[in-house]
N, CA, C and O atoms as a GROMACS GRO file, in nm:
protein
  464
    1MET      N    1  -5.189  20.795 -11.588
    1MET     CA    2  -5.119  20.791 -11.459
    1MET      C    3  -5.180  20.685 -11.368
    1MET      O    4  -5.108  20.606 -11.306
    2LEU      N    5  -5.313  20.684 -11.359
    2LEU     CA    6  -5.379  20.589 -11.270
    2LEU      C    7  -5.353  20.445 -11.315
    2LEU      O    8  -5.332  20.357 -11.232
    3ASP      N    9  -5.355  20.422 -11.446
    3ASP     CA   10  -5.330  20.287 -11.496
    3ASP      C   11  -5.192  20.238 -11.458
    3ASP      O   12  -5.175  20.122 -11.419
    4ARG      N   13  -5.092  20.325 -11.467
    4ARG     CA   14  -4.955  20.288 -11.433
    4ARG      C   15  -4.943  20.257 -11.284
    4ARG      O   16  -4.876  20.162 -11.244
    5ILE      N   17  -5.007  20.337 -11.202
    5ILE     CA   18  -5.003  20.315 -11.058
    5ILE      C   19  -5.070  20.183 -11.022
    5ILE      O   20  -5.014  20.102 -10.947
    6THR      N   21  -5.188  20.160 -11.074
    6THR     CA   22  -5.258  20.035 -11.042
    6THR      C   23  -5.183  19.916 -11.098
    6THR      O   24  -5.183  19.809 -11.036
    7GLN      N   25  -5.118  19.931 -11.212
    7GLN     CA   26  -5.038  19.822 -11.269
    7GLN      C   27  -4.921  19.788 -11.177
    7GLN      O   28  -4.890  19.671 -11.155
    8HIS      N   29  -4.855  19.890 -11.123
    8HIS     CA   30  -4.744  19.868 -11.031
    8HIS      C   31  -4.792  19.800 -10.902
    8HIS      O   32  -4.726  19.710 -10.850
    9ILE      N   33  -4.905  19.844 -10.852
    9ILE     CA   34  -4.960  19.782 -10.731
    9ILE      C   35  -4.994  19.636 -10.759
    9ILE      O   36  -4.968  19.548 -10.676
   10GLU      N   37  -5.053  19.611 -10.875
   10GLU     CA   38  -5.087  19.473 -10.912
   10GLU      C   39  -4.961  19.385 -10.921
   10GLU      O   40  -4.961  19.273 -10.871
   11CYS      N   41  -4.855  19.436 -10.984
   11CYS     CA   42  -4.728  19.362 -10.991
   11CYS      C   43  -4.674  19.334 -10.852
   11CYS      O   44  -4.628  19.223 -10.823
   12TYR      N   45  -4.680  19.434 -10.766
   12TYR     CA   46  -4.631  19.420 -10.628
   12TYR      C   47  -4.709  19.312 -10.555
   12TYR      O   48  -4.651  19.228 -10.486
   13MET      N   49  -4.841  19.314 -10.570
   13MET     CA   50  -4.924  19.215 -10.502
   13MET      C   51  -4.901  19.075 -10.559
   13MET      O   52  -4.905  18.977 -10.485
   14ASP      N   53  -4.878  19.065 -10.689
   14ASP     CA   54  -4.846  18.935 -10.749
   14ASP      C   55  -4.715  18.879 -10.692
   14ASP      O   56  -4.704  18.760 -10.664
   15LEU      N   57  -4.617  18.967 -10.675
   15LEU     CA   58  -4.490  18.922 -10.615
   15LEU      C   59  -4.508  18.881 -10.470
   15LEU      O   60  -4.448  18.783 -10.425
   16LEU      N   61  -4.591  18.955 -10.397
   16LEU     CA   62  -4.619  18.916 -10.259
   16LEU      C   63  -4.685  18.779 -10.253
   16LEU      O   64  -4.655  18.699 -10.165
   17SER      N   65  -4.775  18.753 -10.346
   17SER     CA   66  -4.841  18.624 -10.352
   17SER      C   67  -4.740  18.512 -10.382
   17SER      O   68  -4.744  18.406 -10.320
   18ALA      N   69  -4.650  18.538 -10.476
   18ALA     CA   70  -4.547  18.439 -10.510
   18ALA      C   71  -4.457  18.414 -10.390
   18ALA      O   72  -4.419  18.300 -10.363
   19ARG      N   73  -4.421  18.520 -10.317
   19ARG     CA   74  -4.337  18.503 -10.199
   19ARG      C   75  -4.411  18.423 -10.092
   19ARG      O   76  -4.351  18.339 -10.025
   20GLN      N   77  -4.540  18.447 -10.076
   20GLN     CA   78  -4.620  18.375  -9.977
   20GLN      C   79  -4.615  18.225 -10.005
   20GLN      O   80  -4.602  18.144  -9.913
   21LYS      N   81  -4.625  18.188 -10.133
   21LYS     CA   82  -4.619  18.046 -10.172
   21LYS      C   83  -4.481  17.986 -10.140
   21LYS      O   84  -4.471  17.873 -10.093
   22LEU      N   85  -4.376  18.063 -10.167
   22LEU     CA   86  -4.241  18.015 -10.137
   22LEU      C   87  -4.221  17.996  -9.988
   22LEU      O   88  -4.165  17.895  -9.945
   23VAL      N   89  -4.265  18.092  -9.910
   23VAL     CA   90  -4.250  18.083  -9.764
   23VAL      C   91  -4.328  17.962  -9.711
   23VAL      O   92  -4.279  17.889  -9.625
   24ALA      N   93  -4.448  17.941  -9.763
   24ALA     CA   94  -4.528  17.825  -9.721
   24ALA      C   95  -4.456  17.695  -9.758
   24ALA      O   96  -4.456  17.600  -9.679
   25ALA      N   97  -4.396  17.691  -9.876
   25ALA     CA   98  -4.320  17.572  -9.917
   25ALA      C   99  -4.199  17.551  -9.828
   25ALA      O  100  -4.165  17.438  -9.793
   26ASN      N  101  -4.133  17.660  -9.790
   26ASN     CA  102  -4.017  17.649  -9.700
   26ASN      C  103  -4.059  17.590  -9.566
   26ASN      O  104  -3.993  17.501  -9.513
   27ILE      N  105  -4.170  17.640  -9.513
   27ILE     CA  106  -4.218  17.590  -9.383
   27ILE      C  107  -4.258  17.444  -9.396
   27ILE      O  108  -4.228  17.363  -9.308
   28ALA      N  109  -4.326  17.409  -9.505
   28ALA     CA  110  -4.369  17.271  -9.525
   28ALA      C  111  -4.251  17.175  -9.535
   28ALA      O  112  -4.263  17.057  -9.503
   29ASN      N  113  -4.136  17.226  -9.578
   29ASN     CA  114  -4.017  17.142  -9.594
   29ASN      C  115  -3.914  17.162  -9.484
   29ASN      O  116  -3.797  17.127  -9.501
   30ALA      N  117  -3.956  17.218  -9.372
   30ALA     CA  118  -3.863  17.245  -9.263
   30ALA      C  119  -3.795  17.119  -9.211
   30ALA      O  120  -3.685  17.127  -9.155
   31ASP      N  121  -3.857  17.003  -9.227
   31ASP     CA  122  -3.798  16.878  -9.180
   31ASP      C  123  -3.752  16.787  -9.295
   31ASP      O  124  -3.722  16.670  -9.272
   32THR      N  125  -3.747  16.840  -9.416
   32THR     CA  126  -3.705  16.760  -9.531
   32THR      C  127  -3.553  16.766  -9.542
   32THR      O  128  -3.497  16.873  -9.564
   33PRO      N  129  -3.485  16.652  -9.528
   33PRO     CA  130  -3.339  16.652  -9.539
   33PRO      C  131  -3.292  16.707  -9.673
   33PRO      O  132  -3.345  16.671  -9.778
   34GLY      N  133  -3.193  16.795  -9.667
   34GLY     CA  134  -3.134  16.852  -9.787
   34GLY      C  135  -3.210  16.968  -9.850
   34GLY      O  136  -3.161  17.029  -9.945
   35TYR      N  137  -3.328  17.000  -9.798
   35TYR     CA  138  -3.406  17.110  -9.856
   35TYR      C  139  -3.337  17.243  -9.829
   35TYR      O  140  -3.288  17.268  -9.719
   36LYS      N  141  -3.333  17.328  -9.932
   36LYS     CA  142  -3.272  17.461  -9.920
   36LYS      C  143  -3.380  17.568  -9.931
   36LYS      O  144  -3.465  17.563 -10.020
   37THR      N  145  -3.377  17.662  -9.841
   37THR     CA  146  -3.472  17.773  -9.836
   37THR      C  147  -3.464  17.854  -9.965
   37THR      O  148  -3.356  17.886 -10.015
   38ARG      N  149  -3.582  17.886 -10.019
   38ARG     CA  150  -3.592  17.966 -10.141
   38ARG      C  151  -3.672  18.093 -10.114
   38ARG      O  152  -3.760  18.096 -10.028
   39ASP      N  153  -3.639  18.197 -10.188
   39ASP     CA  154  -3.709  18.324 -10.176
   39ASP      C  155  -3.696  18.399 -10.309
   39ASP      O  156  -3.635  18.349 -10.404
   40LEU      N  157  -3.752  18.516 -10.313
   40LEU     CA  158  -3.741  18.604 -10.430
   40LEU      C  159  -3.641  18.714 -10.400
   40LEU      O  160  -3.630  18.760 -10.287
   41ASP      N  161  -3.569  18.757 -10.503
   41ASP     CA  162  -3.495  18.882 -10.494
   41ASP      C  163  -3.601  18.987 -10.525
   41ASP      O  164  -3.616  19.030 -10.639
   42PHE      N  165  -3.674  19.026 -10.421
   42PHE     CA  166  -3.797  19.103 -10.437
   42PHE      C  167  -3.777  19.231 -10.516
   42PHE      O  168  -3.853  19.262 -10.607
   43GLN      N  169  -3.674  19.306 -10.480
   43GLN     CA  170  -3.653  19.435 -10.547
   43GLN      C  171  -3.623  19.416 -10.695
   43GLN      O  172  -3.678  19.486 -10.779
   44SER      N  173  -3.536  19.322 -10.728
   44SER     CA  174  -3.503  19.297 -10.869
   44SER      C  175  -3.625  19.249 -10.946
   44SER      O  176  -3.649  19.292 -11.059
   45GLU      N  177  -3.701  19.159 -10.887
   45GLU     CA  178  -3.819  19.106 -10.954
   45GLU      C  179  -3.924  19.215 -10.976
   45GLU      O  180  -3.989  19.218 -11.080
   46PHE      N  181  -3.940  19.304 -10.878
   46PHE     CA  182  -4.036  19.413 -10.894
   46PHE      C  183  -3.992  19.509 -11.004
   46PHE      O  184  -4.073  19.552 -11.086
   47GLN      N  185  -3.865  19.541 -11.006
   47GLN     CA  186  -3.814  19.631 -11.109
   47GLN      C  187  -3.832  19.569 -11.247
   47GLN      O  188  -3.869  19.638 -11.342
   48ARG      N  189  -3.806  19.440 -11.260
   48ARG     CA  190  -3.822  19.370 -11.388
   48ARG      C  191  -3.970  19.369 -11.428
   48ARG      O  192  -4.003  19.398 -11.544
   49ALA      N  193  -4.058  19.336 -11.334
   49ALA     CA  194  -4.201  19.326 -11.364
   49ALA      C  195  -4.262  19.461 -11.397
   49ALA      O  196  -4.359  19.468 -11.472
   50ALA      N  197  -4.207  19.569 -11.342
   50ALA     CA  198  -4.264  19.702 -11.361
   50ALA      C  199  -4.219  19.769 -11.490
   50ALA      O  200  -4.270  19.875 -11.526
   51LEU      N  201  -4.123  19.708 -11.560
   51LEU     CA  202  -4.077  19.768 -11.686
   51LEU      C  203  -4.187  19.761 -11.791
   51LEU      O  204  -4.254  19.658 -11.804
   52PRO      N  205  -4.207  19.868 -11.865
   52PRO     CA  206  -4.307  19.866 -11.971
   52PRO      C  207  -4.274  19.759 -12.076
   52PRO      O  208  -4.158  19.743 -12.114
   53GLY      N  209  -4.376  19.688 -12.120
   53GLY     CA  210  -4.357  19.586 -12.222
   53GLY      C  211  -4.297  19.455 -12.174
   53GLY      O  212  -4.267  19.367 -12.254
   54THR      N  213  -4.280  19.441 -12.043
   54THR     CA  214  -4.224  19.318 -11.990
   54THR      C  215  -4.331  19.210 -11.992
   54THR      O  216  -4.446  19.234 -11.956
   55ASP      N  217  -4.291  19.091 -12.034
   55ASP     CA  218  -4.388  18.981 -12.035
   55ASP      C  219  -4.419  18.940 -11.892
   55ASP      O  220  -4.350  18.979 -11.798
   56ALA      N  221  -4.522  18.861 -11.877
   56ALA     CA  222  -4.569  18.821 -11.744
   56ALA      C  223  -4.502  18.692 -11.699
   56ALA      O  224  -4.570  18.601 -11.650
   57ALA      N  225  -4.371  18.682 -11.716
   57ALA     CA  226  -4.298  18.563 -11.672
   57ALA      C  227  -4.305  18.552 -11.520
   57ALA      O  228  -4.297  18.653 -11.450
   58PRO      N  229  -4.319  18.430 -11.470
   58PRO     CA  230  -4.323  18.415 -11.324
   58PRO      C  231  -4.190  18.456 -11.262
   58PRO      O  232  -4.085  18.444 -11.326
   59PRO      N  233  -4.192  18.504 -11.141
   59PRO     CA  234  -4.067  18.544 -11.075
   59PRO      C  235  -3.978  18.422 -11.050
   59PRO      O  236  -4.026  18.310 -11.034
   60SER      N  237  -3.849  18.447 -11.048
   60SER     CA  238  -3.751  18.340 -11.026
   60SER      C  239  -3.718  18.327 -10.879
   60SER      O  240  -3.677  18.423 -10.814
   61ALA      N  241  -3.735  18.207 -10.827
   61ALA     CA  242  -3.697  18.179 -10.689
   61ALA      C  243  -3.548  18.150 -10.684
   61ALA      O  244  -3.493  18.084 -10.773
   62VAL      N  245  -3.484  18.199 -10.581
   62VAL     CA  246  -3.341  18.175 -10.562
   62VAL      C  247  -3.318  18.116 -10.423
   62VAL      O  248  -3.396  18.136 -10.331
   63GLU      N  249  -3.208  18.041 -10.411
   63GLU     CA  250  -3.171  17.987 -10.281
   63GLU      C  251  -3.120  18.101 -10.193
   63GLU      O  252  -3.047  18.188 -10.239
   64VAL      N  253  -3.161  18.100 -10.067
   64VAL     CA  254  -3.123  18.206  -9.974
   64VAL      C  255  -2.985  18.175  -9.917
   64VAL      O  256  -2.967  18.071  -9.852
   65PRO      N  257  -2.888  18.263  -9.939
   65PRO     CA  258  -2.753  18.237  -9.888
   65PRO      C  259  -2.741  18.275  -9.740
   65PRO      O  260  -2.820  18.353  -9.687
   66GLY      N  261  -2.641  18.217  -9.676
   66GLY     CA  262  -2.604  18.259  -9.540
   66GLY      C  263  -2.687  18.204  -9.427
   66GLY      O  264  -2.672  18.248  -9.313
   67LEU      N  265  -2.776  18.107  -9.455
   67LEU     CA  266  -2.856  18.048  -9.348
   67LEU      C  267  -2.782  17.931  -9.285
   67LEU      O  268  -2.704  17.862  -9.352
   68LYS      N  269  -2.806  17.910  -9.159
   68LYS     CA  270  -2.741  17.799  -9.086
   68LYS      C  271  -2.795  17.666  -9.140
   68LYS      O  272  -2.916  17.644  -9.147
   69VAL      N  273  -2.702  17.578  -9.178
   69VAL     CA  274  -2.739  17.447  -9.231
   69VAL      C  275  -2.734  17.345  -9.117
   69VAL      O  276  -2.635  17.335  -9.044
   70LYS      N  277  -2.843  17.270  -9.104
   70LYS     CA  278  -2.850  17.166  -9.001
   70LYS      C  279  -2.775  17.041  -9.048
   70LYS      O  280  -2.733  17.033  -9.163
   71ASN      N  281  -2.758  16.946  -8.958
   71ASN     CA  282  -2.685  16.822  -8.990
   71ASN      C  283  -2.743  16.747  -9.108
   71ASN      O  284  -2.670  16.678  -9.179
   72ASP      N  285  -2.873  16.760  -9.131
   72ASP     CA  286  -2.936  16.687  -9.242
   72ASP      C  287  -2.931  16.765  -9.374
   72ASP      O  288  -2.989  16.721  -9.474
   73GLY      N  289  -2.862  16.879  -9.375
   73GLY     CA  290  -2.847  16.958  -9.497
   73GLY      C  291  -2.958  17.060  -9.520
   73GLY      O  292  -2.953  17.136  -9.616
   74ASN      N  293  -3.058  17.061  -9.433
   74ASN     CA  294  -3.171  17.153  -9.444
   74ASN      C  295  -3.131  17.286  -9.379
   74ASN      O  296  -3.064  17.288  -9.276
   75ASN      N  297  -3.171  17.396  -9.441
   75ASN     CA  298  -3.137  17.527  -9.383
   75ASN      C  299  -3.259  17.615  -9.355
   75ASN      O  300  -3.246  17.737  -9.343
   76VAL      N  301  -3.377  17.556  -9.344
   76VAL     CA  302  -3.498  17.634  -9.317
   76VAL      C  303  -3.499  17.681  -9.172
   76VAL      O  304  -3.482  17.602  -9.079
   77SER      N  305  -3.518  17.811  -9.154
   77SER     CA  306  -3.536  17.869  -9.021
   77SER      C  307  -3.684  17.906  -9.008
   77SER      O  308  -3.731  17.999  -9.073
   78VAL      N  309  -3.755  17.832  -8.925
   78VAL     CA  310  -3.899  17.858  -8.909
   78VAL      C  311  -3.921  17.999  -8.854
   78VAL      O  312  -4.021  18.063  -8.888
   79ASP      N  313  -3.831  18.048  -8.770
   79ASP     CA  314  -3.843  18.185  -8.719
   79ASP      C  315  -3.834  18.287  -8.832
   79ASP      O  316  -3.913  18.381  -8.838
   80ARG      N  317  -3.738  18.268  -8.922
   80ARG     CA  318  -3.725  18.358  -9.037
   80ARG      C  319  -3.850  18.355  -9.123
   80ARG      O  320  -3.900  18.459  -9.166
   81GLU      N  321  -3.900  18.236  -9.148
   81GLU     CA  322  -4.018  18.221  -9.234
   81GLU      C  323  -4.142  18.282  -9.168
   81GLU      O  324  -4.224  18.342  -9.237
   82ALA      N  325  -4.156  18.266  -9.037
   82ALA     CA  326  -4.270  18.325  -8.966
   82ALA      C  327  -4.264  18.478  -8.974
   82ALA      O  328  -4.366  18.545  -8.991
   83ARG      N  329  -4.143  18.532  -8.963
   83ARG     CA  330  -4.126  18.678  -8.976
   83ARG      C  331  -4.164  18.723  -9.116
   83ARG      O  332  -4.230  18.826  -9.133
   84LEU      N  333  -4.123  18.646  -9.218
   84LEU     CA  334  -4.158  18.682  -9.356
   84LEU      C  335  -4.308  18.674  -9.380
   84LEU      O  336  -4.364  18.756  -9.453
   85LEU      N  337  -4.374  18.574  -9.320
   85LEU     CA  338  -4.520  18.564  -9.333
   85LEU      C  339  -4.587  18.689  -9.278
   85LEU      O  340  -4.677  18.745  -9.342
   86ALA      N  341  -4.545  18.732  -9.161
   86ALA     CA  342  -4.604  18.851  -9.098
   86ALA      C  343  -4.574  18.977  -9.182
   86ALA      O  344  -4.663  19.060  -9.204
   87GLU      N  345  -4.451  18.990  -9.228
   87GLU     CA  346  -4.412  19.105  -9.310
   87GLU      C  347  -4.491  19.106  -9.441
   87GLU      O  348  -4.538  19.211  -9.486
   88ASN      N  349  -4.504  18.990  -9.501
   88ASN     CA  350  -4.577  18.978  -9.627
   88ASN      C  351  -4.724  19.016  -9.609
   88ASN      O  352  -4.780  19.087  -9.692
   89ALA      N  353  -4.784  18.969  -9.501
   89ALA     CA  354  -4.925  19.002  -9.474
   89ALA      C  355  -4.943  19.153  -9.457
   89ALA      O  356  -5.039  19.210  -9.509
   90LEU      N  357  -4.852  19.217  -9.386
   90LEU     CA  358  -4.858  19.361  -9.368
   90LEU      C  359  -4.844  19.434  -9.501
   90LEU      O  360  -4.918  19.528  -9.530
   91ARG      N  361  -4.748  19.392  -9.581
   91ARG     CA  362  -4.727  19.455  -9.711
   91ARG      C  363  -4.850  19.437  -9.801
   91ARG      O  364  -4.891  19.531  -9.870
   92PHE      N  365  -4.909  19.318  -9.800
   92PHE     CA  366  -5.026  19.292  -9.883
   92PHE      C  367  -5.142  19.380  -9.839
   92PHE      O  368  -5.215  19.434  -9.922
   93HIS      N  369  -5.161  19.392  -9.707
   93HIS     CA  370  -5.268  19.478  -9.654
   93HIS      C  371  -5.247  19.623  -9.699
   93HIS      O  372  -5.341  19.688  -9.743
   94MET      N  373  -5.125  19.671  -9.688
   94MET     CA  374  -5.096  19.810  -9.728
   94MET      C  375  -5.121  19.829  -9.878
   94MET      O  376  -5.178  19.930  -9.919
   95ALA      N  377  -5.079  19.733  -9.960
   95ALA     CA  378  -5.099  19.743 -10.104
   95ALA      C  379  -5.248  19.739 -10.140
   95ALA      O  380  -5.292  19.812 -10.228
   96SER      N  381  -5.323  19.654 -10.071
   96SER     CA  382  -5.466  19.647 -10.101
   96SER      C  383  -5.536  19.776 -10.060
   96SER      O  384  -5.629  19.820 -10.128
   97GLU      N  385  -5.494  19.837  -9.951
   97GLU     CA  386  -5.552  19.966  -9.910
   97GLU      C  387  -5.517  20.075 -10.012
   97GLU      O  388  -5.600  20.160 -10.044
   98LEU      N  389  -5.396  20.072 -10.063
   98LEU     CA  390  -5.357  20.169 -10.165
   98LEU      C  391  -5.439  20.149 -10.292
   98LEU      O  392  -5.481  20.246 -10.354
   99MET      N  393  -5.461  20.024 -10.330
   99MET     CA  394  -5.542  19.995 -10.448
   99MET      C  395  -5.686  20.042 -10.427
   99MET      O  396  -5.746  20.100 -10.518
  100ARG      N  397  -5.741  20.018 -10.308
  100ARG     CA  398  -5.877  20.066 -10.278
  100ARG      C  399  -5.883  20.218 -10.292
  100ARG      O  400  -5.979  20.272 -10.349
  101SER      N  401  -5.783  20.286 -10.241
  101SER     CA  402  -5.778  20.431 -10.249
  101SER      C  403  -5.775  20.478 -10.394
  101SER      O  404  -5.845  20.572 -10.430
  102GLU      N  405  -5.695  20.413 -10.476
  102GLU     CA  406  -5.688  20.448 -10.619
  102GLU      C  407  -5.823  20.426 -10.686
  102GLU      O  408  -5.866  20.508 -10.767
  103LEU      N  409  -5.889  20.316 -10.654
  103LEU     CA  410  -6.019  20.286 -10.714
  103LEU      C  411  -6.127  20.383 -10.668
  103LEU      O  412  -6.213  20.422 -10.747
  104ARG      N  413  -6.122  20.423 -10.540
  104ARG     CA  414  -6.217  20.524 -10.490
  104ARG      C  415  -6.197  20.657 -10.562
  104ARG      O  416  -6.293  20.725 -10.597
  105MET      N  417  -6.071  20.691 -10.584
  105MET     CA  418  -6.041  20.816 -10.654
  105MET      C  419  -6.094  20.810 -10.798
  105MET      O  420  -6.152  20.907 -10.847
  106LEU      N  421  -6.076  20.698 -10.864
  106LEU     CA  422  -6.127  20.681 -11.000
  106LEU      C  423  -6.280  20.687 -11.001
  106LEU      O  424  -6.340  20.753 -11.086
  107HIS      N  425  -6.343  20.620 -10.906
  107HIS     CA  426  -6.490  20.620 -10.895
  107HIS      C  427  -6.541  20.763 -10.873
  107HIS      O  428  -6.640  20.804 -10.934
  108SER      N  429  -6.473  20.836 -10.787
  108SER     CA  430  -6.512  20.973 -10.759
  108SER      C  431  -6.501  21.060 -10.884
  108SER      O  432  -6.589  21.141 -10.911
  109ALA      N  433  -6.393  21.043 -10.958
  109ALA     CA  434  -6.375  21.122 -11.081
  109ALA      C  435  -6.483  21.090 -11.183
  109ALA      O  436  -6.534  21.181 -11.249
  110VAL      N  437  -6.518  20.964 -11.197
  110VAL     CA  438  -6.622  20.925 -11.293
  110VAL      C  439  -6.757  20.978 -11.248
  110VAL      O  440  -6.832  21.033 -11.328
  111THR      N  441  -6.789  20.962 -11.119
  111THR     CA  442  -6.917  21.008 -11.066
  111THR      C  443  -6.932  21.159 -11.077
  111THR      O  444  -7.038  21.208 -11.116
  112GLU      N  445  -6.827  21.233 -11.043
  112GLU     CA  446  -6.834  21.379 -11.051
  112GLU      C  447  -6.841  21.425 -11.196
  112GLU      O  448  -6.904  21.526 -11.226
  113GLY      N  449  -6.777  21.350 -11.287
  113GLY     CA  450  -6.783  21.384 -11.430
  113GLY      C  451  -6.923  21.371 -11.485
  113GLY      O  452  -6.962  21.448 -11.572
  114LYS      N  453  -6.999  21.274 -11.435
  114LYS     CA  454  -7.138  21.255 -11.480
  114LYS      C  455  -7.227  21.366 -11.427
  114LYS      O  456  -7.318  21.413 -11.496
  115ASN      N  457  -7.200  21.409 -11.303
  115ASN     CA  458  -7.286  21.507 -11.238
  115ASN      C  459  -7.248  21.651 -11.274
  115ASN      O  460  -7.326  21.744 -11.253
  116GLY      N  461  -7.131  21.670 -11.329
  116GLY     CA  462  -7.085  21.806 -11.351
  116GLY      C  463  -7.104  21.854 -11.484
  116GLY      O  464  -7.068  21.968 -11.515
   0.00000   0.00000   0.00000
């Protein structure tokens, strides 16, 4: 049970890391003519990554639909990307706290098993 939980948390954190890179690339290209904002279909990618026996293929970035396109063909919204950075940081913090909790529980079980 613990292995499956930690594996899911690890997959989740890997996806958060991949999203962080995409958001950073979007911000870096905010003034690049013709650049299209990319992101992950987070829920689909997590479900795919969490399946037993799934290979460790990198997540697929997709173009984000429905964003306002500027005259130069670029559709990056720095406000949207800043919000995603903040949301991503919060999610990563929560996942790392959950992982710490799982590891403390494992440590406690091992320690008590030795003493008992």
